[in-house]
MARTOR-602293 format. One record per residue (C-alpha): residue number from 1; x, y, z. Coordinates in Angstrom, 1 decimal, padded with zeros to 4 digits. Example, Ala and Ser with C-alpha at 12.3 -4.5 7.8 and 13.67 -1.06 7.14 Angstrom:
! MARTOR-602293
<site><k>1</k><east>012.3</east><north>-004.5</north><up>007.8</up></site>
<site><k>2</k><east>013.7</east><north>-001.1</north><up>007.1</up></site>
//
This chain:
! MARTOR-602293
<site><k>1</k><east>123.7</east><north>-033.5</north><up>-036.6</up></site>
<site><k>2</k><east>125.6</east><north>-033.0</north><up>-032.9</up></site>
<site><k>3</k><east>129.1</east><north>-032.2</north><up>-032.9</up></site>
<site><k>4</k><east>130.8</east><north>-036.7</north><up>-032.0</up></site>
<site><k>5</k><east>128.8</east><north>-037.1</north><up>-034.8</up></site>
<site><k>6</k><east>130.6</east><north>-034.5</north><up>-037.1</up></site>
<site><k>7</k><east>133.6</east><north>-036.0</north><up>-035.8</up></site>
<site><k>8</k><east>132.8</east><north>-039.7</north><up>-035.8</up></site>
<site><k>9</k><east>129.6</east><north>-040.4</north><up>-037.9</up></site>
<site><k>10</k><east>127.2</east><north>-041.5</north><up>-035.0</up></site>
<site><k>11</k><east>126.0</east><north>-040.9</north><up>-031.3</up></site>
<site><k>12</k><east>127.2</east><north>-042.2</north><up>-028.8</up></site>
<site><k>13</k><east>124.1</east><north>-043.9</north><up>-027.0</up></site>
<site><k>14</k><east>122.6</east><north>-041.6</north><up>-023.9</up></site>
<site><k>15</k><east>124.3</east><north>-042.4</north><up>-020.3</up></site>
<site><k>16</k><east>121.0</east><north>-042.0</north><up>-018.7</up></site>
<site><k>17</k><east>116.6</east><north>-042.7</north><up>-018.8</up></site>
<site><k>18</k><east>116.3</east><north>-039.0</north><up>-018.2</up></site>
<site><k>19</k><east>116.6</east><north>-036.0</north><up>-020.7</up></site>
<site><k>20</k><east>116.4</east><north>-032.5</north><up>-021.1</up></site>
<site><k>21</k><east>114.9</east><north>-031.6</north><up>-023.8</up></site>
<site><k>22</k><east>115.8</east><north>-028.1</north><up>-025.6</up></site>
<site><k>23</k><east>112.9</east><north>-026.7</north><up>-029.0</up></site>
<site><k>24</k><east>113.6</east><north>-023.6</north><up>-030.3</up></site>
<site><k>25</k><east>113.5</east><north>-021.2</north><up>-032.7</up></site>
<site><k>26</k><east>116.6</east><north>-021.1</north><up>-035.3</up></site>
<site><k>27</k><east>115.8</east><north>-018.2</north><up>-038.0</up></site>
<site><k>28</k><east>118.4</east><north>-019.4</north><up>-040.2</up></site>
<site><k>29</k><east>120.4</east><north>-022.3</north><up>-043.0</up></site>
<site><k>30</k><east>123.7</east><north>-020.7</north><up>-041.2</up></site>
<site><k>31</k><east>124.2</east><north>-023.0</north><up>-038.0</up></site>
<site><k>32</k><east>127.4</east><north>-022.3</north><up>-037.1</up></site>
<site><k>33</k><east>125.8</east><north>-020.2</north><up>-033.8</up></site>
<site><k>34</k><east>124.2</east><north>-023.4</north><up>-032.7</up></site>
<site><k>35</k><east>126.8</east><north>-025.7</north><up>-033.1</up></site>
<site><k>36</k><east>129.0</east><north>-023.5</north><up>-030.4</up></site>
<site><k>37</k><east>126.1</east><north>-023.4</north><up>-028.5</up></site>
<site><k>38</k><east>126.0</east><north>-027.2</north><up>-028.8</up></site>
<site><k>39</k><east>130.1</east><north>-026.7</north><up>-027.5</up></site>
<site><k>40</k><east>129.4</east><north>-025.1</north><up>-024.6</up></site>
<site><k>41</k><east>126.7</east><north>-026.9</north><up>-023.8</up></site>
<site><k>42</k><east>129.2</east><north>-029.7</north><up>-024.3</up></site>
<site><k>43</k><east>131.2</east><north>-028.3</north><up>-022.4</up></site>
<site><k>44</k><east>130.0</east><north>-028.0</north><up>-019.6</up></site>
<site><k>45</k><east>128.3</east><north>-031.5</north><up>-019.4</up></site>
<site><k>46</k><east>131.0</east><north>-032.7</north><up>-019.2</up></site>
<site><k>47</k><east>132.5</east><north>-030.9</north><up>-016.8</up></site>
<site><k>48</k><east>130.0</east><north>-031.2</north><up>-013.9</up></site>
<site><k>49</k><east>130.2</east><north>-035.5</north><up>-015.5</up></site>
<site><k>50</k><east>126.5</east><north>-034.5</north><up>-015.1</up></site>
<site><k>51</k><east>126.0</east><north>-036.9</north><up>-018.7</up></site>
<site><k>52</k><east>125.8</east><north>-036.5</north><up>-022.3</up></site>
<site><k>53</k><east>124.5</east><north>-033.8</north><up>-025.1</up></site>
<site><k>54</k><east>123.2</east><north>-036.3</north><up>-027.8</up></site>
<site><k>55</k><east>123.5</east><north>-033.8</north><up>-030.6</up></site>
<site><k>56</k><east>120.7</east><north>-031.8</north><up>-032.5</up></site>
<site><k>57</k><east>118.0</east><north>-032.1</north><up>-035.0</up></site>
<site><k>58</k><east>116.8</east><north>-028.3</north><up>-036.7</up></site>
<site><k>59</k><east>114.4</east><north>-028.1</north><up>-039.5</up></site>
<site><k>60</k><east>115.3</east><north>-027.8</north><up>-043.4</up></site>
<site><k>61</k><east>114.5</east><north>-023.6</north><up>-043.3</up></site>
<site><k>62</k><east>116.6</east><north>-023.3</north><up>-040.8</up></site>
<site><k>63</k><east>113.7</east><north>-022.1</north><up>-038.6</up></site>
<site><k>64</k><east>113.1</east><north>-024.5</north><up>-036.2</up></site>
<site><k>65</k><east>115.0</east><north>-026.8</north><up>-033.8</up></site>
<site><k>66</k><east>115.3</east><north>-028.9</north><up>-031.1</up></site>
<site><k>67</k><east>118.8</east><north>-030.0</north><up>-028.7</up></site>
<site><k>68</k><east>119.0</east><north>-033.2</north><up>-026.8</up></site>
<site><k>69</k><east>120.8</east><north>-034.4</north><up>-023.4</up></site>
<site><k>70</k><east>120.9</east><north>-037.2</north><up>-021.2</up></site>
<site><k>71</k><east>121.8</east><north>-038.5</north><up>-018.3</up></site>
<site><k>72</k><east>120.9</east><north>-039.8</north><up>-014.4</up></site>
<site><k>73</k><east>119.4</east><north>-036.6</north><up>-013.0</up></site>
<site><k>74</k><east>117.7</east><north>-034.3</north><up>-014.7</up></site>
<site><k>75</k><east>117.5</east><north>-032.1</north><up>-012.2</up></site>
<site><k>76</k><east>121.3</east><north>-031.8</north><up>-012.1</up></site>
<site><k>77</k><east>121.9</east><north>-031.5</north><up>-015.8</up></site>
<site><k>78</k><east>119.3</east><north>-029.4</north><up>-016.4</up></site>
<site><k>79</k><east>121.5</east><north>-027.2</north><up>-013.6</up></site>
<site><k>80</k><east>124.6</east><north>-027.2</north><up>-015.6</up></site>
<site><k>81</k><east>123.1</east><north>-025.8</north><up>-019.0</up></site>
<site><k>82</k><east>120.5</east><north>-023.5</north><up>-018.0</up></site>
<site><k>83</k><east>122.7</east><north>-020.7</north><up>-017.6</up></site>
<site><k>84</k><east>124.0</east><north>-021.0</north><up>-020.6</up></site>
<site><k>85</k><east>120.8</east><north>-021.8</north><up>-022.9</up></site>
<site><k>86</k><east>119.3</east><north>-018.7</north><up>-021.0</up></site>
<site><k>87</k><east>121.8</east><north>-015.9</north><up>-021.7</up></site>
<site><k>88</k><east>122.3</east><north>-018.3</north><up>-026.0</up></site>
<site><k>89</k><east>121.6</east><north>-015.4</north><up>-028.7</up></site>
<site><k>90</k><east>121.9</east><north>-018.7</north><up>-031.2</up></site>
<site><k>91</k><east>118.5</east><north>-019.3</north><up>-029.8</up></site>
<site><k>92</k><east>114.7</east><north>-017.8</north><up>-029.8</up></site>
<site><k>93</k><east>111.6</east><north>-019.2</north><up>-027.4</up></site>
<site><k>94</k><east>113.3</east><north>-021.8</north><up>-025.5</up></site>
<site><k>95</k><east>111.2</east><north>-024.7</north><up>-023.9</up></site>
<site><k>96</k><east>113.2</east><north>-026.8</north><up>-022.4</up></site>
<site><k>97</k><east>111.3</east><north>-030.4</north><up>-021.3</up></site>
<site><k>98</k><east>112.7</east><north>-032.0</north><up>-018.6</up></site>
<site><k>99</k><east>111.9</east><north>-035.5</north><up>-018.4</up></site>
<site><k>100</k><east>112.3</east><north>-037.5</north><up>-014.7</up></site>
<site><k>101</k><east>112.7</east><north>-041.4</north><up>-016.8</up></site>
<site><k>102</k><east>113.0</east><north>-043.3</north><up>-020.3</up></site>
<site><k>103</k><east>110.1</east><north>-041.8</north><up>-022.8</up></site>
<site><k>104</k><east>107.1</east><north>-043.0</north><up>-022.3</up></site>
<site><k>105</k><east>103.0</east><north>-041.6</north><up>-021.8</up></site>
<site><k>106</k><east>103.7</east><north>-042.3</north><up>-018.0</up></site>
<site><k>107</k><east>106.6</east><north>-040.3</north><up>-017.5</up></site>
<site><k>108</k><east>106.8</east><north>-036.7</north><up>-015.7</up></site>
<site><k>109</k><east>108.3</east><north>-034.4</north><up>-017.5</up></site>
<site><k>110</k><east>107.8</east><north>-030.3</north><up>-016.9</up></site>
<site><k>111</k><east>108.0</east><north>-027.6</north><up>-019.4</up></site>
<site><k>112</k><east>110.5</east><north>-024.0</north><up>-018.0</up></site>
<site><k>113</k><east>110.2</east><north>-021.2</north><up>-020.8</up></site>
<site><k>114</k><east>114.0</east><north>-020.0</north><up>-020.9</up></site>
<site><k>115</k><east>114.8</east><north>-017.5</north><up>-024.1</up></site>
<site><k>116</k><east>111.2</east><north>-015.2</north><up>-024.3</up></site>
<site><k>117</k><east>112.4</east><north>-013.5</north><up>-027.5</up></site>
//
């Protein structure tokens, strides 16, 4: 559950068709570090005006998860969040899926490894 959901109980509608989805290893059920990372990402995205953080999904055992961000320009969104993710110690073995349009089989996307260990 993302910051918005924890505060208000429901998620806002995504602000664009483009997406950056981060898949990562986590390694625990204490999600405080993940919530702190989400807050950093949300602040950076909002400050830059490039979209929104829509929340997360984490396995029940805390082994892995995903972060979901949406905007109208995937490259601009990724440029804002990439430095934060690359410096994060909260997540490991992260891979970004940068999607250039709405979900679908024929939508262009690229995968970018972010954190090696």
